[in-house]
C-alpha positions as CSV (number, residue, x, y, z in Angstrom):
1,D,-42.3,58.9,55.0
2,A,-44.3,57.7,57.9
3,G,-43.2,56.5,61.4
4,K,-42.3,52.9,61.8
5,S,-43.0,50.3,64.5
6,L,-40.1,48.9,66.6
7,H,-40.4,45.6,68.3
8,E,-36.8,44.7,69.3
9,G,-35.9,45.7,72.8
10,F,-39.5,46.3,73.8
11,E,-40.9,43.6,76.0
12,A,-44.7,43.2,75.5
13,M,-44.7,46.7,73.9
14,T,-44.3,48.3,70.5
15,G,-42.1,51.4,70.0
16,I,-42.9,54.1,67.4
17,D,-40.0,55.7,65.6
18,L,-41.0,59.1,64.1
19,N,-37.5,60.0,63.1
20,R,-38.2,60.0,59.4
21,A,-41.9,61.2,59.6
22,G,-42.6,63.9,57.1
23,T,-39.5,63.2,55.0
24,P,-40.4,63.3,51.2
25,L,-40.6,59.7,49.9
26,I,-40.5,58.6,46.3
27,E,-41.7,55.1,45.5
28,I,-41.0,53.8,42.0
29,V,-42.9,50.7,40.9
30,S,-41.7,48.8,37.8
31,E,-43.7,46.6,35.5
32,P,-43.1,42.8,35.9
33,E,-40.6,42.7,33.0
34,L,-37.2,42.1,34.7
35,R,-36.0,38.6,34.0
36,S,-33.0,38.1,36.3
37,A,-31.4,39.2,39.5
38,K,-28.6,40.9,37.5
39,E,-31.1,42.8,35.5
40,A,-32.9,44.0,38.6
41,V,-29.6,45.2,40.1
42,A,-28.7,47.0,36.9
43,Y,-32.1,48.7,37.0
44,M,-31.6,49.7,40.6
45,K,-28.1,51.1,40.0
46,K,-29.5,53.3,37.2
47,L,-32.2,54.7,39.5
48,H,-29.5,55.2,42.2
49,S,-27.4,57.2,39.8
50,L,-30.3,59.4,38.8
51,V,-31.5,60.3,42.3
52,R,-27.9,61.2,43.2
53,Y,-27.4,63.3,40.0
54,L,-30.6,65.1,40.8
55,D,-29.4,65.7,44.4
56,I,-32.7,64.6,45.8
57,C,-31.2,61.6,47.8
58,D,-27.8,60.7,49.1
59,G,-28.5,57.1,48.0
60,N,-27.1,55.6,51.2
61,M,-28.6,52.2,51.3
62,Q,-27.2,51.2,54.7
63,E,-29.0,54.1,56.3
64,G,-32.3,53.4,54.5
65,S,-32.2,56.4,52.1
66,F,-32.5,54.0,49.2
67,R,-33.9,50.5,49.4
68,C,-35.7,47.9,47.5
69,D,-38.7,45.6,47.8
70,A,-38.4,42.8,45.2
71,N,-41.4,40.9,43.9
72,V,-40.3,37.5,42.7
73,S,-42.3,34.9,40.7
74,I,-41.4,32.0,38.4
75,R,-43.3,30.3,35.6
76,P,-42.6,27.3,33.3
77,R,-40.9,28.1,30.0
78,G,-43.6,28.9,27.5
79,Q,-46.3,29.8,30.0
80,T,-47.7,33.3,29.5
81,K,-49.4,33.7,32.9
82,F,-47.3,35.0,35.7
83,G,-46.7,32.8,38.7
84,T,-47.7,33.7,42.3
85,R,-45.3,36.3,43.6
86,A,-43.5,36.6,46.9
87,E,-42.4,40.1,48.1
88,L,-38.9,40.5,49.6
89,K,-38.9,43.5,51.9
90,N,-36.3,46.2,52.6
91,L,-33.2,44.9,50.8
92,N,-30.5,47.5,51.6
93,S,-27.6,46.7,49.3
94,F,-27.2,45.8,45.6
95,R,-25.4,42.6,46.7
96,F,-28.2,41.5,48.9
97,V,-30.8,42.3,46.2
98,E,-29.0,39.9,43.8
99,R,-28.5,37.2,46.4
100,A,-32.0,37.4,47.8
101,I,-33.7,37.2,44.4
102,N,-31.5,34.3,43.3
103,F,-32.3,32.4,46.5
104,E,-36.0,33.1,46.2
105,V,-36.1,31.9,42.6
106,E,-34.4,28.6,43.6
107,R,-36.8,28.3,46.6
108,Q,-39.9,28.7,44.4
109,I,-38.6,26.2,41.9
110,D,-38.0,23.6,44.6
111,V,-41.6,24.2,46.0
112,I,-43.2,23.7,42.6
113,E,-41.1,20.8,41.5
114,G,-41.8,19.2,44.9
115,G,-45.5,19.3,44.1
116,G,-46.4,22.3,46.2
117,S,-47.6,25.8,45.3
118,V,-46.1,29.2,46.0
119,V,-48.0,31.3,48.5
120,Q,-48.4,35.0,48.1
121,E,-46.6,36.5,51.0
122,T,-44.1,38.9,52.3
123,R,-40.6,37.5,53.1
124,L,-37.5,38.8,54.8
125,Y,-33.9,38.1,53.6
126,D,-31.4,36.9,56.1
127,P,-27.9,37.8,54.8
128,D,-26.1,35.8,57.4
129,R,-27.9,32.6,56.4
130,D,-28.3,33.7,52.8
131,E,-32.0,32.7,52.8
132,T,-35.5,34.2,52.8
133,R,-38.1,33.4,55.4
134,S,-41.8,34.1,55.7
135,M,-42.9,37.4,57.4
136,R,-46.6,37.6,56.7
137,S,-49.1,36.4,54.2
138,K,-51.0,38.6,51.7
139,E,-53.7,36.8,50.0
140,E,-55.5,39.8,48.5
141,A,-54.9,43.4,47.8
142,N,-57.4,44.2,50.6
143,D,-54.7,43.1,53.0
144,Y,-52.9,46.4,52.3
145,R,-56.0,48.3,53.7
146,Y,-56.0,50.9,51.0
147,F,-58.6,53.7,51.5
148,P,-59.0,57.2,50.2
149,D,-58.0,60.0,52.5
150,P,-60.6,62.9,52.4
151,D,-57.9,65.4,53.5
152,L,-55.7,64.7,50.4
153,L,-57.2,66.4,47.3
154,P,-56.4,65.2,43.8
155,L,-53.2,66.6,42.4
156,V,-53.2,67.7,38.8
157,V,-49.7,68.2,37.2
158,D,-50.0,70.2,34.0
159,D,-47.6,70.4,31.1
160,A,-46.4,73.9,32.0
161,F,-45.2,72.6,35.4
162,V,-43.5,69.6,33.9
163,D,-41.7,71.8,31.3
164,S,-40.5,74.2,34.1
165,V,-39.1,71.4,36.1
166,R,-37.4,69.8,33.1
167,A,-35.7,73.2,32.3
168,K,-34.1,73.1,35.8
169,L,-32.7,69.6,35.5
170,P,-29.0,69.1,35.6
171,E,-27.2,67.2,32.8
172,L,-28.1,63.6,33.5
173,P,-25.6,60.6,33.3
174,D,-26.5,59.3,29.9
175,A,-26.3,62.7,28.2
176,K,-23.0,63.4,30.1
177,R,-21.6,60.1,29.0
178,V,-22.4,60.9,25.3
179,R,-20.9,64.3,25.6
180,F,-17.7,63.0,27.2
181,V,-17.2,60.7,24.2
182,E,-17.8,63.5,21.7
183,Q,-16.1,66.3,23.5
184,Y,-13.1,64.6,25.1
185,G,-12.6,61.7,22.7
186,L,-13.0,59.1,25.4
187,S,-14.1,55.5,24.9
188,D,-17.6,54.5,25.9
189,Y,-16.2,52.5,28.8
190,D,-14.1,55.4,30.2
191,A,-17.0,57.9,29.8
192,G,-19.3,55.4,31.6
193,V,-16.9,55.1,34.6
194,L,-16.3,58.9,34.8
195,T,-20.1,59.7,34.7
196,A,-21.1,57.0,37.2
197,T,-21.6,59.8,39.8
198,R,-22.2,63.5,39.3
199,E,-19.2,64.2,41.7
200,M,-16.8,62.1,39.6
201,G,-17.9,63.6,36.4
202,D,-17.5,67.2,37.7
203,F,-14.1,66.3,39.2
204,Y,-12.9,64.8,35.9
205,E,-13.9,67.9,33.9
206,A,-12.1,70.2,36.3
207,V,-8.9,68.1,36.0
208,A,-9.2,67.9,32.2
209,A,-9.7,71.7,31.9
210,G,-6.8,72.4,34.2
211,C,-4.2,70.3,32.3
212,D,-5.7,70.4,28.8
213,A,-5.1,66.7,28.4
214,P,-8.5,64.9,28.5
215,K,-7.2,61.3,28.0
216,L,-4.3,61.7,30.4
217,A,-6.8,63.2,33.0
218,A,-9.2,60.2,32.4
219,N,-6.4,57.7,33.0
220,W,-5.3,59.3,36.2
221,V,-8.8,59.9,37.6
222,M,-9.8,56.3,37.0
223,G,-6.4,54.9,37.9
224,E,-4.1,56.4,40.6
225,F,-6.7,58.8,42.0
226,S,-9.5,56.3,42.3
227,A,-7.1,53.7,43.7
228,A,-6.0,56.2,46.4
229,L,-9.6,56.9,47.3
230,N,-10.3,53.1,47.8
231,R,-7.1,52.6,49.8
232,S,-7.8,55.5,52.1
233,E,-11.5,54.7,52.3
234,V,-12.5,58.4,51.8
235,E,-15.2,60.0,49.7
236,L,-14.2,62.1,46.7
237,K,-15.1,65.4,48.5
238,D,-12.7,64.6,51.3
239,A,-9.8,63.6,49.1
240,P,-6.5,65.3,50.1
241,V,-5.7,66.0,46.5
242,N,-8.3,68.2,44.8
243,A,-9.0,68.7,41.0
244,D,-6.6,71.7,40.8
245,G,-3.9,69.8,42.5
246,L,-4.2,66.8,40.2
247,A,-4.4,69.0,37.2
248,G,-1.2,70.7,38.3
249,L,0.6,67.4,38.5
250,L,-0.6,66.3,35.1
251,A,0.6,69.6,33.7
252,R,4.1,68.8,34.8
253,I,3.9,65.5,32.9
254,Q,2.7,67.4,29.8
255,D,5.6,69.9,29.9
256,E,8.0,67.1,30.6
257,T,9.1,68.4,33.9
258,I,8.6,64.9,35.2
259,S,7.9,61.5,33.7
260,G,4.8,59.5,34.2
261,K,6.6,57.1,36.5
262,I,8.0,59.9,38.7
263,A,4.5,61.5,38.7
264,K,3.3,58.5,40.7
265,E,5.9,59.2,43.4
266,V,4.9,62.9,43.4
267,F,1.2,62.0,43.7
268,E,1.8,59.8,46.7
269,A,3.7,62.7,48.4
270,M,0.8,65.1,47.6
271,W,-1.7,62.6,49.0
272,S,0.3,62.5,52.2
273,G,0.1,66.3,52.5
274,E,3.6,67.3,51.4
275,G,2.4,70.1,49.2
276,N,1.4,70.6,45.6
277,A,3.2,69.1,42.6
278,D,5.7,71.9,42.1
279,A,6.6,71.9,45.8
280,V,7.2,68.1,45.9
281,I,9.2,68.1,42.7
282,E,11.5,70.9,44.0
283,A,11.8,69.4,47.5
284,K,12.7,65.9,46.3
285,G,14.8,67.0,43.3
286,L,12.6,65.0,40.9
287,K,12.8,67.3,37.9
288,Q,13.3,65.3,34.7
289,I,16.6,65.4,32.9
290,T,16.0,66.7,29.4
291,D,19.5,68.0,28.6
292,T,20.6,65.9,25.6
293,S,24.3,66.2,26.4
294,A,23.7,65.0,29.9
295,I,21.7,62.0,28.7
296,D,24.4,61.3,26.0
297,A,27.1,61.2,28.7
298,I,25.2,58.7,30.8
299,I,24.5,56.5,27.8
300,D,28.3,56.5,27.0
301,E,29.0,55.4,30.6
302,V,26.5,52.6,30.5
303,M,27.8,51.3,27.1
304,A,31.4,51.4,28.4
305,S,30.4,49.5,31.6
306,N,28.6,46.7,29.7
307,P,30.9,45.7,26.8
308,Q,29.6,42.1,26.6
309,Q,26.0,43.2,26.3
310,L,27.0,45.9,23.8
311,E,28.8,43.3,21.6
312,Q,25.8,40.9,21.8
313,Y,23.4,43.7,20.9
314,R,25.4,44.7,17.9
315,G,25.6,41.1,17.0
316,G,21.9,41.0,16.5
317,K,20.4,40.4,20.0
318,D,18.0,43.3,19.7
319,K,16.2,42.4,23.0
320,L,19.1,43.8,24.9
321,F,17.9,47.3,24.0
322,G,15.6,47.1,27.0
323,F,18.5,46.2,29.2
324,F,20.4,49.4,28.2
325,V,17.3,51.5,28.7
326,G,16.9,50.1,32.2
327,Q,20.6,50.8,33.0
328,V,20.3,54.4,31.8
329,M,17.1,55.0,33.8
330,K,18.7,53.4,36.9
331,A,21.8,55.6,36.5
332,T,19.5,58.7,36.4
333,Q,17.3,57.4,39.2
334,G,14.4,57.4,36.8
335,K,14.7,61.1,36.0
336,A,15.8,61.0,32.4
337,N,13.2,61.7,29.8
338,P,12.2,58.2,28.5
339,A,11.5,59.3,24.9
340,Q,14.9,61.1,24.7
341,V,16.7,58.1,26.3
342,N,15.2,55.7,23.7
343,E,16.0,58.1,20.8
344,R,19.6,58.8,21.9
345,L,20.3,55.2,22.9
346,K,19.1,53.8,19.6
347,A,21.3,56.2,17.7
348,K,24.4,55.4,19.8
349,L,23.9,51.6,19.9
350,D,23.4,51.5,16.1
351,A,26.3,53.8,15.3
């Protein structure tokens, strides 16, 4: 990357910022084959995912690590020749890319339908006004002032070098997504969400390995865990619950120490720094009731306390089964094993 000129805050002068000078810069130029703002954003998001997977860029658009120049042109339906393009410079968010392109499309349509012609130029996008405005004209490619640099020799990349680099590449998102579907039995949607970033994919695999329950791990990573990240506004690497901690919690659901509902309470305590799953379960007395005789005794009490509902249920009002389940769970403060409650309650109500 080169230095950049600064004009704001310099009266009758230009400042030169060399802060990024010498930083490796990759410029990827696409063919003019994108047909909508949404397609352009999808293309950018795919590139964004790749550079982050490769660990060659943090992808921070607000800080300028990853940005977009969008060339926009329109043409009447059926016309094969491309229209005159306008270049939108330095768009620094996916949302702004979509909004800027959509505005520019409508602007160019208005110009042509008004009898005018689109000028080849560079334009800036103003997100506050949601509009583009002219920055400078570029009539010909010569305006870019391209010229060969005698100090830069031709670079020849041979097949052996390409093969050596390819061998060092990490597993890329598309391949990881396919593997997640095949190895863990996940849906295409779940696999896509979990492989959106390399960090999330690695985190999920660590959780799944730790609890030996791939689908349960996927549900929790995409659900409670991701929701907590969003609420706390923290990055995955800074999360107060790590992969081992979450796997330990899910293992307690697997061995029926706690129910899925109680697990959410345990997770909140873990997120707040109250210890690992076992410590929270012990401290709060949240261990699930799995003793059949204890569950039977509570069911008997609930049935005795609700004779009217019991009579209605046995008279054919099957929907009251949910009422009895709720009463039993309430009496046990949610600690009774739900599957056992349903099984034993059904047997007793139908007796």
